[in-house]
N, C-alpha and C positions, 0 to 999 in steps of 0.2 A: 502259687496262688490258685485257689480252686476256681472252677468255672463259675461258681455261685458269686465269688467276690471279684472276678475279672471285670475290668472296666468295659463298659458296653462298646461294641463296635459302631461303625458309622451307620446312621439311620439310612436305609435304602431309598426312603422317600424324600430325603434332603438332596437338594442339588449340590454338586461339588463346589468347593470354593473356587472362585475364579483365580486364574494364574496371575501372579503379581507381574506387572509390566515393568521391565527394567528401562529406566529413562537414562540415556547417555548423559554423563556429566552430573548425575544426581547422587547424593548421599543421603541415607535415611536419617531423618531427625538430627541434624548436625549438632554436635556437642559444642559447648562453649569453647573448648580447646580448638576444635576444628574451624569454627567461625573466626577465632583469633588467628590461626594459622593462615586462612585464606585472606584475611584483611592484611596480614603481614606480606603475603605474596602479591597482593594488589599494590602494595606500597613500593615493592622493590622490582617488580616485573612490569615491562611495558605491556599495555593492552594488546591483545591479539598475538602475542609471542607464542608461536605454534608449539615449540618443544616444552616450554615451561608449563603452558596451559594444558597440553596433552597429558603430561606426566601428573599434574594435579588431578586431572579428571580420572586417570587410571589408578593412581596410588592414594589420592586423598591429600588434603593440604598439610597435615602433620607429617606425613611420610615424606612429601616432596621437600619440606623445609629441612628434613634430615639429610636428604640428598645434597641440597645446597650447602649445608654446613660441613658434611663430611667429604663430598666429592665435587667441589666447585671446578676442578680441572677438566671435567668431562666435556664441557661445552663453553664456548665463549659467553653464551648467554647466561650460564650458571655462574661463571666467575663474576660477571658484572652484577647480577642480583645478589650473590653472596657478599660482594663488597659493600652493598647498601644495608645489609641486615643490621649491622651495629649502629646505624644512624637513625633507625625508625623505632617508634614505640607504638605499635598497632593498638594496644589497649587504650592508650591516651587518645589516639585518633578517633577510635570508636566512640569514646566517651564525649569527646568534644563535638563530634558529628551529631551524636544523639541530642545534645543540648541545642544544636542548630537546626534540628528537625530532619536530619539526614540519617536514614537507616541503611544498613549493609544487608542486602538480601543475597542468600547463597543457595546453591542447589540443595534440595531437601526441605527448604522452608515451604510452608503451605502456600506462600505468595509467589514462589519461584515459577516463572513462566516456562512450562515444559518444552515449548516450542524451541527454546534455545539449545535444547539437547540435539537438535538436528545439525548443529554446527559441527558435531563430532565427526560426522561423515561427509562434510561438504568440501573437504580439501582446503587448498591454500590459494589465496590471490594476493599478489604482491607481498609475499612473505608474511601475511597476516592470516589468522583463522582460529579455530577451536572454540570450545565452550569457555565463556568467561569464568573466573574464579568466583565472581560475585558481582553484583551491581549496587552502586550507591544511589539511593533514591531519595529525592526531596519532594514531598507532596503526599497528600492523603490517598491518592488513587492506587489501588492494589494492582500489582503487575499481572496477577493471574486473571484479571478481567479483560486483558488485552487480546485474548484468543482470536476474536473475529475482526481484528483491527485491519486498517488499510494504511499503507505507507504512501505518502504523496511527496515526491521529491522532484527537484529540477534545478534550473539554472539560477545562480546567484544574480547574474546580470539579466534578469528576466524583463520581458516587455510587458506592456499594458494588456495585451492579448493573453499572455501566459498567466499574469496575476489573476485575471478575471476567470480564466478557465480553472485554475487551481483552486481559487476561493469558492466558486460555484460548485465545483465537484466535491470539495471537502465538506461544504455545507450540507449537500444532499446526501452524501454518503453517511455523514454523521447523524443526520436527522433520521436515517434508516436504521440507526442503532449500532453503527460500526465506529469505534474509536479511531481517530486519525493520528498516525505516527509521522513525525518529521524531525528535522534537525535544528530548527530555530535559526537558520542562516538567513542571509538576505535573500530577497527574491521569492522564488516559489515556495520555499519552506515557510517563510513569514505568511504569504498568502494563504497557504494551506491551514496553518494554525488559526489564522484570523477567520477564514471561512467556517471552520468547525465551531469556533466560539460563537459566531453569529447564529448558529443553529443550537446553541447551548449543548453541544455535543462534547464528549470527553476527547481531549487531545494531549499528547505527551511529547516532549522534546528529548531526543537523545543527543547528548553533547560530546564533543571531543575533548573538552576540558572538565575540571571538576564540577560536581553538581552545585557547588557553592559559588562558582564563578559566573560572571556575566559576560557572555561573548555571542554576538558582538554587543558592544555597549549600547548601541542605539536600540536594542531589543530588551532593555532593562525591565520596562513595564510589562512586556509580554512574558518574560521569564518569571517575574514575580507573581503575575496572575497564575501561571501554570503551576508554580510551586505552591501557591496558597490553595488552589482549587483541584488540580489534577496531579501531574507529576513531571519532574525534570530527572532525567536518568543519565548516569555516566558509568562506564567501566572504569574510568580513571578515577583515582581517589581525590578527595577534596583538596583544593589548592593547586591541582594540576593545570598546566598551561595548555592551550590548544595547539599543539605541534601538528605538523602536516601528517606524520605517520599515525597519529591518533584519529585523524579523520578517516583514514583507510580502515582502521580497526573498528571505528564507530559505525561504518556503513553496513558491516555484517550484522550488527545488532539490530539496526533499523529493519533490515530485510527479514531477519529471524523472528522478530517480535510480531510480524505482520502476516496476514493470510495472503496478501498480494501486495505488489508495488506498482504504483502508477508514475510514469515519468512524464512531467509536463515541461517542455522546453529543456534542451540540453545541447550544448555545443559539442563539438567532435571530441574534445578533451573535457570530460565533465565527471565530477564525483558522483552525479546521479546515475550515470551509466555504470559506474562501479558498483552502486547499490543494486542496480538491476541485474548485474552479473552474479551478485551474491544470491539475489532471489531466485535466479535460474538454478544455480547450484543446489539451492535448498528446496527445489521442486515446488516453489511458490508460483503463483500466477504473476507473470510480468506483463504489464499493460502500458500503453503509451498514447498520448494524444498527438496527432500530427500538427505541424506548424507550417507557416508560409515557406515556400521554397526559397524565397529571397532573404529569409531571416537567419543570420548566423547563429542566433540562439536556439533554433530548431534544427540545425543541420545534423547534429548527433542523434537526436531522437528520430528524425526522419530516416536516417541510415539504419537505426535499430529496427524500425518497422519494415524497411525495404529488405533487410536481410533476414526477416522472419524471427527476430529476437524478442518480439513483443506482440501482443494482441492489440489491434487498434481499437481504442474506445473513443466515443464521441460525447460522453457525458456520464454522470453517475449511474444512469440506468444500465449502461453496458458494464460498468464495474460490478454492480450488484449482481447482474445475471452471471458474470464469470465466476464470482465468488460464491454464489448461492448453490444450494443443492440442485440436482438435475430436475428441471421442470418448474423450478421456483424462481421468483424474482426476474421473470422474463422481461427483457427490454421490449417496449412497444415497437411495433412495426412502423418505421417512418415512411410516410407517403406525402406526396405533394398535395396542395389544396385541391379539393375536389370541385370541379366546375359542373354546372347543370348539364352541359353537353356530354359529360362523361357517362351519363346514364342512357344515352342513345346507343342504338345498335351501330355497327361499323358502317352499314349501307346508308343509314340515316345521317351519320356524320359525313359520309361521302357526298350526300346531296347538299347538306348544310354548307359544306365548304364551297359548293358551286353557287350558292345564293349570293347576290351582290349586297353590300351593306346599305348603299344609298339609292342608286338608280334601279328601279325594279326591272326584272327580266321575266319573259314568259316561261312557262313550263318546258317548252320545247328547247329553249336556249340552255336552261339549267340542266336538262337531261343530256344534252350534247356535251357539256363541259364535264358532267359527273360521269359519263360513259355508261349510263344505264338507260333502260327503256323509258319512253314517256309515260306510260301508264303507271309504272312502278314509282316513278319520281312524283307523279301527281298524288298518288296514294300516300307516300311518305310525307310530302309537303302538307297535305291536309292534316295528317296526324300530328305533325310538329307544330302546326299553327294553333292547336288547341292547348299547347303548353307554352305558347308565347315565343317559340324559337324563330318562327317566320310569320309574316303577315301578308295577306293578299290585298292588293290595291287594283284599281281598274287596269292598270298597265302591266300587271304581272306580280311577281314575288319579290320581297326584300326581307333582310333580317329583322326579326323582332328583338325585343329587349333581352330576352333569355339567350338568344343566340349570338349576342355580341361579345 
């Protein structure tokens, strides 16, 4: 090809194309076959199974299914998953789920929350971890809008104090434009969702059971409202029961979806502390509200604060400051109520403290009590009388209305 017909080189005036960022756990534009493979894995592998999920992330869903089919003897987890393959029909589950308003979001989808990719390097807690193969979502809220969200978690056996703190905090954080993520459990989770809803703020529930299940039953109305207006999310496929190990897997999703996690009340043994541990591993901001020293419901969260595992927050303003950009959303300086005498100089307050409230005293007596010279005390008393701090009567000086 001659120089005249050669394709033009790059324009030196053009900026080079930005490098593509590789997101852990992501696949580019998942094909229908890849989505079906990941749905199959979701049906046969327990949420948070580190080895199965890790290989799916590294190899892709289709390739990992081949491993299950050809080499199930490599791992006990592989044998268990391979044994279930013949019993599931992922295509039928996807179709039935879609009819019920449940979509299966996988890495590479435009809606996929890229923050979940951080789980690839977050290690293992209680034998759970890794990037999920996908999430089952019920509700209109897109998951990629959760980037600035805050997780609010805590004790199921919460107190009135904890419920109020969680509800108020979630309402104010939500009103500031940050979605609230929690687990729809009893206690603090419920209060957090309720608080966000009171501010008409987005809030999503991450469940340990299928997104089509109602757990706990008493929260049926809440879950229905979330699925109609926001989102109910689960790593476990539809129909799954809320086993204990799935709560352990669920906690990492709550932490990974959020910019920071706030613990409001937690006993020494608490799932909320497990969520906080995941947030710490993911280099998210871990925050906690202190509770009464006499309350068992706050013993765990108080220990977390004492050990330096969380930043102490006293309200939504502190949360917004910790999560905001440097110099933005600064929490107001908390000060006690200002009194009129706070405007006085130290020596004037020293004199004012020596003035009797009821029985008047001469300048000489006041100077003796204040430990200052009589001329200086006289001058200060005259000045303070003009502002109503003291008043002069025939027998001496006494406190005025402003000085009481």
